[in-house]
N, C-alpha and C positions, 0 to 999 in steps of 0.2 A: 233283352230291356224288361223291366215292367213298368208300370200305368204310374208309380212313385219317380222315377227316370225321367219322365218326360216332362219338359217347362211347359206346365199348363199355362202359363201367363203368354206362350205366341203361340201352344197350337192347341186347340182345343181335344178333347181325347171323347173318340165318337169307337163307340161298341155295336157292331153288328148281328145282327140277331143270325145264325145259320140258317134257323127254319125259313127264312123270307127266300130258300131259293127253291122254294117250292112254285113260284111263280116267276120265276124265270124268261118259259118258254109261253107263258100263258098271254092274250090279248084279255088285258081286263074290262076294257072299256070301246070297244071295237069300231061304233058310231063315230066316236070321238078319236080314233084314231083315224078311220073313214076319211073325216073334214077334215083332218089335219091333212092328210096326205094330197085332199087335192088343194086344197089352197096353196101347198107348199111346190105343186104341179102350178096354179096358173101366175101365181103371182113371187115366186121363188122365194130364196134369200135374201136377206137384208145386205148390202155391201158394209162393209164392216171399217175400209181405209179410210172413207171422206167422212167429214162433219158434217152434220146438220144443219142449216141457216133459221 
């Protein structure tokens, strides 16, 4: 299937640059990651099944 065969009205065409695979195993923002992990430990994830009032 080529780019011209894709119905772009319903599906966006996204091309991913393979050179970005260099960053897969690297932590780019260690302080922000540490802060986010700490917040998740304290607060946890939100409940998804309930509606907020």
